[in-house]
SERO-4910 file (N, C-alpha, C, O; in steps of 0.05 Angstrom, whole numbers):
BEGIN
 pado doro    nc1    nc2    nc3   cac1   cac2   cac3    cc1    cc2    cc3    oc1    oc2    oc3
  Unk    A    -71    -96    504    -81    -70    494   -109    -73    485   -116    -90    469
  Unk    A   -126    -55    494   -154    -55    487   -159    -36    463   -156    -11    466
  Unk    A   -166    -47    440   -172    -31    417   -201    -34    410   -210    -57    407
  Unk    A   -217    -13    407   -245    -16    400   -249    -33    375   -237    -27    354
  Unk    A   -265    -53    377   -271    -70    354   -249    -88    345   -249    -99    323
  Unk    A   -229    -93    363   -205   -109    355   -201   -132    375   -179   -134    387
  Unk    A   -221   -149    378   -218   -172    395   -203   -194    379   -214   -204    360
  Unk    A   -178   -201    387   -162   -219    372   -166   -248    381   -152   -266    371
  Unk    A   -184   -253    400   -187   -281    410   -199   -299    390   -191   -322    386
  Unk    A   -220   -289    376   -235   -306    357   -233   -297    328   -243   -311    310
  Unk    A   -220   -275    323   -219   -264    296   -204   -283    277   -185   -295    284
  Unk    A   -215   -285    252   -201   -300    231   -177   -285    221   -157   -296    213
  Unk    A   -179   -258    221   -157   -241    212   -162   -213    222   -185   -206    229
  Unk    A   -141   -197    222   -143   -169    229   -132   -153    205   -110   -159    196
  Unk    A   -147   -133    196   -138   -116    174   -135    -88    184   -154    -77    196
  Unk    A   -111    -77    180   -106    -50    190    -98    -32    166    -76    -35    155
  Unk    A   -116    -14    158   -110      5    137   -106     32    149   -111     37    173
  Unk    A    -96     50    133    -91     77    143    -72     92    125    -57     79    110
  Unk    A    -71    118    127    -52    133    110    -23    129    120    -19    119    142
  Unk    A     -4    136    103     24    134    111     29    150    136     19    173    139
  Unk    A     44    139    154     52    153    179     31    151    201     35    164    222
  Unk    A     10    136    198    -12    135    218     -7    116    241    -22    116    260
  Unk    A     14     99    239     19     81    261     10     52    256      6     37    276
  Unk    A      6     44    231     -4     17    225     14     -5    235      6    -25    247
  Unk    A     40     -1    229     60    -22    237     61    -26    267     63    -48    277
  Unk    A     61     -3    281     62     -5    310     37    -19    322     39    -35    340
  Unk    A     14    -12    311    -10    -25    320    -10    -55    314    -18    -72    330
  Unk    A     -1    -62    290      1    -90    282     19   -106    302     12   -128    310
  Unk    A     41    -94    309     59   -107    328     46   -110    355     48   -132    368
  Unk    A     32    -90    365     19    -91    391     -3   -113    391     -5   -128    410
  Unk    A    -18   -114    369    -39   -135    367    -27   -163    364    -38   -182    375
  Unk    A     -5   -165    350      9   -191    347     18   -201    374     15   -225    380
  Unk    A     29   -183    390     39   -192    416     16   -199    435     17   -218    451
  Unk    A     -6   -184    432    -30   -191    448    -42   -218    440    -50   -234    457
  Unk    A    -42   -223    414    -52   -248    404    -34   -272    413    -44   -293    421
  Unk    A     -8   -268    412     10   -289    420      7   -296    450      9   -319    458
  Unk    A      1   -275    466     -3   -280    494    -28   -296    499    -31   -308    521
  Unk    A    -47   -296    480    -71   -311    483    -69   -339    469    -89   -354    468
  Unk    A    -45   -346    460    -41   -372    448    -45   -373    418    -45   -395    406
  Unk    A    -50   -350    405    -53   -349    376    -25   -349    363     -5   -345    377
  Unk    A    -24   -353    337      1   -353    322     -1   -330    301     -8   -334    278
  Unk    A      6   -306    310      3   -283    292     25   -282    271     47   -291    275
  Unk    A     18   -271    248     37   -264    227     28   -237    215      5   -235    206
  Unk    A     46   -218    214     40   -192    203     47   -193    173     69   -197    165
  Unk    A     26   -188    157     29   -189    128     28   -161    116      9   -146    120
  Unk    A     48   -155    101     50   -128     89     28   -124     68     25   -141     50
  Unk    A     13   -103     70     -8    -95     51     -2    -67     41    -21    -51     38
  Unk    A     23    -61     36     31    -35     25     46    -40     -1     63    -57     -3
  Unk    A     38    -26    -22     47    -32    -49     76    -23    -54     88    -31    -74
  Unk    A     88     -7    -36    116      2    -40    134    -12    -20    158    -17    -27
  Unk    A    125    -20      3    142    -34     22    149    -62     13    166    -75     26
  Unk    A    137    -71     -8    145    -98    -19    172    -97    -32    185   -118    -35
  Unk    A    182    -73    -39    207    -72    -55    232    -72    -38    234    -58    -17
  Unk    A    251    -88    -47    277    -89    -33    292    -63    -38    288    -50    -58
  Unk    A    310    -56    -19    327    -33    -22    314     -7    -14    326     14    -17
  Unk    A    290     -8     -2    276     16      6    267     15     35    246     26     42
  Unk    A    282      1     52    273     -3     79    269     24     94    249     28    107
  Unk    A    289     42     92    287     67    106    266     85     93    249     97    107
  Unk    A    268     88     67    251    107     53    221    100     56    204    118     57
  Unk    A    214     75     57    186     66     60    178     60     88    156     51     94
  Unk    A    197     65    107    191     60    136    182     31    141    164     26    157
  Unk    A    196     12    128    191    -16    134    199    -23    162    217     -9    173
  Unk    A    186    -43    174    195    -51    201    225    -58    202    235    -71    184
  Unk    A    238    -49    223    266    -54    226    272    -80    239    254    -95    246
  Unk    A    298    -87    243    305   -112    255    293   -117    283    285   -139    289
  Unk    A    291    -96    299    279   -100    325    250   -108    324    240   -125    338
  Unk    A    235    -95    305    206   -102    301    203   -130    290    186   -145    298
  Unk    A    221   -137    271    219   -164    259    224   -186    280    214   -208    277
  Unk    A    240   -179    301    245   -199    321    222   -203    340    220   -223    355
  Unk    A    203   -184    341    181   -185    360    158   -202    350    143   -213    366
  Unk    A    156   -205    324    133   -221    312    141   -229    284    156   -215    271
  Unk    A    130   -251    274    135   -259    246    123   -239    227    101   -228    231
  Unk    A    138   -233    206    129   -214    185    131   -228    158    148   -246    155
  Unk    A    115   -220    139    116   -231    113    111   -210     91     97   -190     96
  Unk    A    124   -213     69    121   -197     45    132   -168     48    121   -150     36
  Unk    A    153   -165     63    167   -140     65    193   -142     50    210   -158     57
  Unk    A    197   -124     30    222   -123     16    229   -149      1    253   -155     -2
  Unk    A    209   -163     -9    214   -189    -22    214   -187    -53    217   -207    -66
  Unk    A    211   -162    -64    209   -159    -93    232   -140   -102    238   -120    -89
  Unk    A    245   -148   -124    266   -131   -134    255   -104   -144    233   -104   -155
  Unk    A    269    -82   -139    259    -56   -148    259    -55   -179    247    -36   -190
  Unk    A    272    -74   -192    271    -74   -221    246    -87   -233    242    -87   -257
  Unk    A    228    -96   -215    204   -110   -224    179    -92   -218    180    -74   -201
  Unk    A    158    -97   -233    132    -86   -227    116   -107   -212    117   -131   -218
  Unk    A    102    -98   -192     87   -116   -175     57   -110   -178     49    -87   -182
  Unk    A     40   -131   -176     12   -127   -181     -4   -137   -157      6   -152   -140
  Unk    A    -30   -130   -157    -48   -140   -136    -50   -171   -138    -50   -185   -118
  Unk    A    -51   -181   -163    -52   -210   -166    -28   -224   -155    -31   -245   -142
  Unk    A     -4   -213   -160     20   -225   -149     19   -224   -118     27   -243   -105
  Unk    A      9   -202   -107      8   -200    -78    -11   -221    -67     -4   -233    -46
  Unk    A    -34   -225    -79    -52   -245    -70    -39   -273    -70    -42   -288    -50
  Unk    A    -25   -279    -91    -12   -305    -92     10   -308    -71     13   -329    -59
  Unk    A     25   -286    -67     47   -287    -47     36   -288    -18     48   -300     -1
  Unk    A     13   -275    -14      1   -273     13    -13   -299     21    -16   -304     45
  Unk    A    -21   -315      2    -37   -339      8    -23   -358     28    -36   -366     47
  Unk    A      3   -364     24     16   -382     44     18   -370     72     15   -384     92
  Unk    A     22   -343     73     24   -330     99     -3   -330    113     -4   -333    137
  Unk    A    -24   -325     98    -51   -325    110    -59   -353    117    -72   -357    137
  Unk    A    -52   -372    100    -58   -400    106    -87   -406    111    -93   -424    127
  Unk    A   -104   -392     97   -133   -398    101   -144   -388    127   -167   -393    134
  Unk    A   -127   -373    142   -136   -363    168   -148   -385    185   -169   -381    198
  Unk    A   -135   -408    185   -146   -432    199   -131   -436    226   -109   -426    230
  Unk    A   -144   -451    243   -132   -458    269   -125   -435    286   -141   -416    288
  Unk    A   -101   -435    298    -93   -413    315    -79   -391    301    -73   -370    313
  Unk    A    -75   -394    275    -61   -373    260    -78   -347    259   -102   -349    254
  Unk    A    -65   -324    263    -79   -299    261    -64   -280    242    -45   -268    250
  Unk    A    -72   -279    216    -59   -260    198    -68   -232    206    -91   -226    210
  Unk    A    -48   -214    207    -53   -186    212    -42   -171    188    -18   -167    185
  Unk    A    -60   -162    170    -53   -148    146    -52   -118    152    -71   -106    161
  Unk    A    -29   -106    147    -25    -78    153    -13    -63    129      7    -72    118
  Unk    A    -25    -41    121    -14    -26     99    -33     -4     89    -55     -1    100
  Unk    A    -25      9     69    -40     31     58    -51     27     30    -62     45     18
  Unk    A    -49      2     20    -59     -4     -7    -87    -14     -6    -92    -38     -1
  Unk    A   -106      4    -10   -134     -4     -8   -142    -26    -27   -159    -43    -21
  Unk    A   -130    -27    -51   -136    -48    -70   -128    -75    -60   -141    -95    -67
  Unk    A   -107    -77    -44    -99   -102    -33   -121   -113    -14   -128   -136    -15
  Unk    A   -131    -95      3   -152   -103     21   -177   -112      6   -190   -131     13
  Unk    A   -185    -96    -14   -208   -103    -31   -205   -131    -42   -223   -148    -41
  Unk    A   -181   -137    -53   -177   -163    -65   -177   -185    -45   -187   -207    -50
  Unk    A   -166   -180    -21   -165   -201     -1   -193   -209      9   -198   -232     14
  Unk    A   -211   -190     10   -238   -195     20   -258   -202     -2   -278   -215      4
  Unk    A   -253   -194    -26   -273   -198    -47   -264   -216    -70   -280   -223    -88
  Unk    A   -238   -223    -70   -228   -238    -92   -219   -220   -115   -224   -196   -115
  Unk    A   -206   -232   -134   -195   -216   -156   -200   -230   -182   -197   -255   -184
  Unk    A   -207   -215   -202   -211   -226   -228   -185   -238   -239   -163   -227   -234
  Unk    A   -187   -260   -253   -163   -273   -264   -153   -259   -289   -152   -272   -310
  Unk    A   -147   -234   -287   -137   -219   -310   -109   -228   -317    -92   -230   -300
  Unk    A   -104   -234   -343    -76   -242   -350    -57   -219   -344    -64   -196   -341
  Unk    A    -31   -227   -340    -11   -206   -336    -11   -186   -359    -12   -194   -382
  Unk    A    -10   -161   -351     -9   -140   -372     20   -134   -378     37   -131   -360
  Unk    A     26   -132   -404     54   -127   -412     64   -101   -400     50    -81   -398
  Unk    A     90   -101   -393    102    -78   -381    100    -53   -399     96    -31   -389
  Unk    A    101    -58   -425     99    -35   -443     72    -21   -442     71      3   -443
  Unk    A     51    -37   -439     24    -26   -437     21    -12   -411     11     11   -410
  Unk    A     30    -25   -389     27    -12   -363     43     14   -361     33     34   -350
  Unk    A     67     13   -372     83     37   -371     71     60   -388     73     83   -380
  Unk    A     59     53   -410     48     74   -427     24     87   -414     20    111   -415
  Unk    A      7     71   -401    -17     82   -387     -8     99   -363    -19    120   -359
  Unk    A     12     89   -349     22    104   -326     33    131   -335     29    151   -321
  Unk    A     47    131   -357     59    156   -367     37    175   -376     39    199   -371
  Unk    A     15    165   -387     -7    182   -395    -20    195   -370    -27    218   -370
  Unk    A    -22    179   -348    -33    189   -324    -16    212   -313    -27    233   -304
  Unk    A     10    209   -314     28    230   -304     25    255   -321     26    277   -311
  Unk    A     23    251   -347     22    274   -365     -5    287   -367     -6    312   -369
  Unk    A    -27    272   -365    -53    283   -371    -71    285   -346    -90    302   -346
  Unk    A    -65    270   -326    -81    272   -302   -106    254   -302   -114    244   -323
  Unk    A   -118    249   -279   -140    230   -277   -166    238   -290   -180    221   -302
  Unk    A   -173    264   -290   -199    272   -302   -199    267   -332   -219    257   -343
  Unk    A   -177    274   -345   -176    270   -374   -176    240   -381   -189    232   -400
  Unk    A   -161    224   -365   -160    195   -371   -186    182   -365   -194    162   -378
  Unk    A   -200    192   -345   -227    181   -339   -246    186   -362   -262    169   -369
  Unk    A   -243    210   -375   -260    216   -398   -253    197   -421   -271    188   -436
  Unk    A   -228    191   -424   -219    172   -445   -231    144   -439   -240    131   -457
  Unk    A   -230    136   -414   -241    110   -406   -271    110   -411   -282     90   -421
  Unk    A   -285    132   -405   -314    133   -409   -321    129   -438   -341    118   -445
  Unk    A   -304    140   -456   -310    138   -485   -305    109   -495   -319    100   -513
  Unk    A   -286     95   -483   -279     68   -492   -292     46   -477   -297     25   -488
  Unk    A   -297     51   -451   -308     30   -433   -327     43   -413   -321     46   -390
  Unk    A   -351     51   -423   -370     65   -405   -377     50   -380   -381     63   -359
  Unk    A   -380     24   -381   -388      9   -357   -366     11   -336   -373     15   -312
  Unk    A   -341      9   -343   -320     11   -323   -318     40   -312   -315     44   -288
  Unk    A   -320     59   -330   -318     87   -321   -341     94   -302   -336    110   -283
  Unk    A   -364     83   -306   -387     90   -289   -383     81   -260   -395     92   -242
  Unk    A   -365     62   -255   -361     52   -228   -335     64   -215   -328     56   -193
  Unk    A   -322     82   -229   -297     93   -220   -299    124   -217   -308    137   -236
  Unk    A   -291    134   -195   -291    163   -192   -270    176   -210   -249    165   -214
  Unk    A   -276    200   -221   -257    213   -239   -231    220   -227   -212    228   -241
  Unk    A   -229    219   -200   -203    226   -187   -188    201   -177   -167    204   -165
  Unk    A   -199    177   -182   -186    153   -172   -165    143   -191   -171    127   -209
  Unk    A   -141    153   -188   -119    147   -206   -114    117   -210   -112    107   -232
  Unk    A   -112    103   -187   -105     74   -189   -125     58   -205   -117     43   -222
  Unk    A   -150     63   -200   -170     47   -214   -174     55   -243   -180     38   -260
  Unk    A   -170     80   -249   -171     89   -277   -148     76   -293   -152     65   -315
  Unk    A   -124     77   -282   -101     65   -295   -105     35   -299   -100     25   -320
  Unk    A   -115     22   -278   -119     -7   -280   -140    -14   -302   -136    -32   -318
  Unk    A   -162      1   -303   -183     -4   -322   -172      0   -351   -178    -16   -369
  Unk    A   -157     21   -355   -146     26   -382   -125      6   -390   -125     -3   -413
  Unk    A   -107     -2   -371    -87    -21   -379    -98    -48   -384    -89    -63   -402
  Unk    A   -119    -56   -370   -133    -82   -375   -146    -81   -402   -145   -100   -417
  Unk    A   -160    -59   -408   -173    -56   -434   -153    -58   -457   -158    -72   -477
  Unk    A   -131    -43   -454   -111    -43   -475    -96    -69   -477    -89    -78   -499
  Unk    A    -91    -81   -454    -75   -105   -453    -89   -131   -461    -77   -150   -471
  Unk    A   -116   -131   -456   -131   -156   -461   -153   -153   -482   -163   -172   -492
  Unk    A   -159   -127   -489   -181   -123   -508   -208   -128   -496   -228   -131   -510
  Unk    A   -209   -128   -469   -234   -135   -456   -237   -117   -431   -218   -110   -418
  Unk    A   -262   -109   -425   -267    -92   -403   -260   -105   -376   -264   -129   -373
  Unk    A   -250    -89   -357   -244   -100   -331   -270   -110   -317   -269   -128   -300
  Unk    A   -293    -98   -324   -318   -107   -312   -325   -135   -321   -336   -150   -305
  Unk    A   -318   -142   -345   -322   -170   -354   -305   -189   -339   -314   -211   -331
  Unk    A   -280   -182   -335   -262   -199   -319   -272   -201   -290   -270   -223   -279
  Unk    A   -281   -180   -279   -290   -180   -251   -314   -198   -246   -317   -208   -224
  Unk    A   -329   -203   -266   -352   -222   -263   -342   -250   -260   -357   -268   -253
  Unk    A   -316   -254   -265   -305   -281   -262   -285   -282   -239   -266   -298   -240
  Unk    A   -289   -266   -219   -270   -263   -197   -267   -290   -182   -286   -305   -179
  Unk    A   -243   -295   -173   -237   -319   -157   -247   -315   -128   -255   -293   -120
  Unk    A   -246   -336   -113   -254   -335    -85   -236   -316    -70   -212   -314    -76
  Unk    A   -246   -303    -49   -229   -284    -34   -208   -299    -18   -210   -323    -12
  Unk    A   -186   -284    -12   -164   -296      3   -173   -301     32   -164   -320     45
  Unk    A   -190   -283     43   -198   -284     71   -229   -284     72   -241   -267     59
  Unk    A   -240   -302     86   -269   -302     91   -277   -276    106   -266   -272    128
  Unk    A   -294   -259     95   -300   -234    109   -313   -236    136   -313   -217    151
  Unk    A   -324   -260    142   -337   -263    168   -316   -265    190   -294   -276    186
  Unk    A   -323   -254    213   -305   -254    237   -278   -242    231   -257   -251    241
  Unk    A   -277   -221    215   -253   -206    209   -254   -179    222   -274   -165    219
  Unk    A   -233   -171    236   -231   -145    247   -220   -126    226   -199   -131    214
  Unk    A   -234   -104    221   -226    -85    200   -223    -57    212   -242    -45    222
  Unk    A   -199    -47    212   -192    -22    225   -180     -2    205   -165     -9    188
  Unk    A   -188     23    208   -175     45    193   -164     65    214   -179     76    229
  Unk    A   -138     69    214   -126     89    231   -129    116    218   -121    120    195
  Unk    A   -140    135    233   -145    161    223   -139    182    244   -157    192    257
  Unk    A   -113    190    247   -106    210    267   -117    237    258   -122    241    234
  Unk    A   -121    256    276   -127    283    268   -107    293    248    -83    286    250
  Unk    A   -116    309    229    -98    317    207    -72    330    217    -51    323    206
  Unk    A    -73    347    237    -49    360    246    -30    340    259     -5    343    257
  Unk    A    -41    320    273    -25    300    285    -11    283    264     13    277    266
  Unk    A    -26    275    244    -15    259    222      7    273    208     29    262    203
  Unk    A      3    299    201     23    314    187     49    317    204     71    316    193
  Unk    A     45    321    230     69    323    247     84    297    248    109    297    249
  Unk    A     70    275    248     83    248    248     98    244    222    120    233    222
  Unk    A     86    252    200    100    250    174    126    266    174    146    256    165
  Unk    A    125    290    184    149    307    183    171    295    201    194    295    194
  Unk    A    163    285    225    183    274    243    195    249    230    219    244    233
  Unk    A    179    233    217    190    208    205    209    214    182    230    201    180
  Unk    A    203    234    166    222    242    145    248    253    156    269    248    145
  Unk    A    246    269    177    270    280    190    287    257    200    312    257    197
  Unk    A    275    237    212    289    214    223    303    197    201    323    185    206
  Unk    A    291    197    177    303    182    155    331    192    148    348    176    141
  Unk    A    335    217    151    362    228    144    383    216    163    404    208    154
  Unk    A    377    215    189    395    204    208    399    174    204    420    163    211
  Unk    A    378    161    193    379    132    190    394    124    165    400    100    161
  Unk    A    401    143    147    417    136    124    402    135     98    409    120     80
  Unk    A    380    151     96    364    149     72    379    158     47    374    148     25
  Unk    A    398    177     49    412    186     26    429    163     14    431    160    -10
  Unk    A    442    148     32    458    125     23    440    104      9    448     92    -10
  Unk    A    416    101     20    397     81      9    389     90    -19    388     73    -37
  Unk    A    382    115    -22    374    125    -48    398    124    -68    394    119    -92
  Unk    A    422    129    -58    445    128    -76    449    100    -87    455     96   -110
  Unk    A    445     80    -70    447     52    -78    426     45    -99    431     30   -118
  Unk    A    402     56    -95    380     50   -114    385     63   -141    382     50   -161
  Unk    A    393     88   -141    397    102   -166    421     91   -181    422     93   -205
  Unk    A    440     79   -166    463     67   -179    455     43   -197    471     35   -214
  Unk    A    432     32   -192    422     10   -208    413     19   -236    410      2   -254
  Unk    A    409     45   -240    401     56   -265    376     43   -276    375     34   -299
  Unk    A    355     42   -260    330     29   -267    313     48   -283    317     73   -282
  Unk    A    293     37   -296    273     53   -311    259     72   -290    247     62   -271
  Unk    A    260     98   -295    247    116   -276    216    112   -274    204    122   -255
  Unk    A    204     98   -293    176     93   -292    168     69   -274    144     65   -269
  Unk    A    188     55   -263    181     32   -246    170     42   -219    177     64   -210
  Unk    A    152     27   -207    139     36   -182    160     42   -160    156     62   -146
  Unk    A    181     26   -157    200     31   -136    214     58   -140    221     72   -121
  Unk    A    218     66   -165    232     91   -171    214    115   -167    223    138   -166
  Unk    A    187    109   -165    168    131   -160    162    135   -131    145    152   -124
  Unk    A    174    119   -114    169    122    -85    176    150    -76    196    161    -85
  Unk    A    160    162    -60    164    189    -50    192    191    -37    198    175    -19
  Unk    A    208    209    -45    234    213    -34    256    205    -54    278    216    -52
  Unk    A    251    186    -72    272    178    -90    280    202   -108    304    208   -110
  Unk    A    260    215   -120    267    237   -138    279    260   -122    299    272   -131
  Unk    A    267    266    -99    277    289    -83    306    285    -74    322    303    -77
  Unk    A    311    262    -62    338    257    -51    359    251    -73    383    255    -69
  Unk    A    349    241    -96    368    238   -119    378    265   -128    401    268   -136
  Unk    A    360    285   -127    369    312   -134    390    323   -115    408    337   -124
  Unk    A    388    316    -90    409    324    -71    436    311    -78    456    324    -78
  Unk    A    435    285    -83    459    270    -89    472    280   -115    497    278   -118
  Unk    A    456    290   -133    467    301   -159    474    330   -156    481    343   -176
  Unk    A    472    341   -132    478    370   -127    460    388   -143    469    410   -151
  Unk    A    436    380   -148    417    396   -163    397    411   -144    386    431   -152
  Unk    A    393    400   -120    374    411   -101    386    411    -73    398    391    -65
  Unk    A    383    433    -59    393    434    -31    377    413    -14    354    408    -19
  Unk    A    390    402      6    378    382     23    352    392     35    332    378     36
  Unk    A    353    417     45    329    428     59    305    429     40    283    424     48
  Unk    A    311    437     15    289    440     -4    278    412    -12    254    408    -14
  Unk    A    296    393    -15    287    366    -22    271    354      1    250    340     -4
  Unk    A    279    358     25    264    348     48    236    360     49    217    347     55
  Unk    A    235    387     45    209    400     45    191    390     23    167    386     27
  Unk    A    202    385     -1    186    374    -23    176    346    -16    153    339    -22
  Unk    A    193    329     -4    184    302      3    162    303     24    144    287     23
  Unk    A    164    322     43    143    324     63    117    333     50     95    322     57
  Unk    A    118    352     32     94    361     18     81    338      3     56    334      4
  Unk    A     97    323    -13     86    301    -28     74    280    -10     53    268    -17
  Unk    A     87    275     13     76    254     31     50    263     43     32    247     46
  Unk    A     48    288     51     23    298     62      0    296     41    -22    287     48
  Unk    A      6    303     17    -15    301     -5    -22    272     -9    -46    266    -14
  Unk    A     -3    254     -9     -9    226    -13    -26    215     10    -45    201      5
  Unk    A    -20    223     35    -37    215     58    -65    225     55    -84    211     61
  Unk    A    -68    249     45    -95    260     41   -110    244     20   -134    238     24
  Unk    A    -97    236     -2   -110    220    -22   -118    193    -11   -140    182    -17
  Unk    A   -100    181      5   -107    155     17   -132    157     35   -149    140     33
  Unk    A   -133    178     51   -156    181     69   -182    184     53   -203    173     60
  Unk    A   -180    199     31   -204    202     14   -213    175      3   -237    169      3
  Unk    A   -194    159     -6   -201    132    -16   -213    115      6   -234    102      1
  Unk    A   -202    116     29   -212     99     51   -241    108     59   -258     91     64
  Unk    A   -245    134     59   -272    144     66   -293    135     46   -315    128     53
  Unk    A   -285    134     21   -303    126      0   -308     96     -1   -330     87     -8
  Unk    A   -288     80      7   -290     51      3   -290     35     29   -297     12     29
  Unk    A   -284     48     52   -282     33     77   -299     47     99   -291     46    122
  Unk    A   -321     59     91   -337     74    111   -348     56    133   -353     65    155
  Unk    A   -351     30    126   -363     11    146   -342     -3    163   -349    -20    179
  Unk    A   -317      4    160   -296     -6    177   -296      9    204   -309     30    206
  Unk    A   -282     -1    223   -279     14    249   -257     34    246   -234     27    242
  Unk    A   -264     59    249   -244     81    247   -236     90    275   -252     92    293
  Unk    A   -210     94    279   -200    102    305   -175    118    303   -160    115    284
  Unk    A   -170    134    324   -144    147    327   -124    126    336   -131    107    350
  Unk    A    -98    128    329    -79    110    339    -78    111    370    -78    133    381
  Unk    A    -77     89    383    -75     89    413    -50    104    422    -30    105    407
  Unk    A    -51    117    444    -28    131    455     -5    113    458     -8     90    466
  Unk    A     19    122    452     43    106    455     51     92    429     73     81    428
  Unk    A     34     93    408     40     80    383     50    101    363     56     93    340
***
């Protein structure tokens, strides 16, 4: 398969970003098979912050058994939904799979977590683990007050960090505040002590999948419809039966709240499905905005036909 800017013969690694539903997993598989045919040793490494959680294979559209049989995969469903996962943990977990990108190995990182890609290419500050109570409190404030208000709070307490973060960037605002509260030190101070990157940025293929908006939205709707036939209600029932903290990232995955309402006979299935589609479209739009702001120099392309 010929992909513009995606020569896998000499690349140290391939990075595939894109909004949810854009075809990242399918492209990763196609490139892995092309690389294997050239004598490389591909491994597809998950770079999605929700697909790491166990028990959400259908809801998060993780690769299924057939896909897993076609190429080695790493870091899919390896974290308990009862845990909080961080960029730092992901870097540590990804290191063995990436293996320094040496020899014939070809890591193919695919996902929608822009911060994971940033950390892989630029390194990550050695920030101590933030207590769950602090992280949960900041996340709750974001839900209640929104990004603009919390950015103003950050600007008052840590002007240097706020100056480098857009007022609409929820993830980075939350991270800056939780680091400040958890360590008593600005995230910018920690960043000056960043560790070496996971992947040498030279000779790396960097792709962003960006289908036309109407195509992307149609793919999202079809995927959510297919989840019902695949057993997503049973999957959500098993997750909710664990009675986990609703503030945990796994419990905030799009569809958990909506389909839990169906199971509790509080919301009709059609309404819950429509709500999940709307939330997913909005999430995809936010992802694309983030990618445009932070990945403008990557190779942008429509998903190849057939993927």
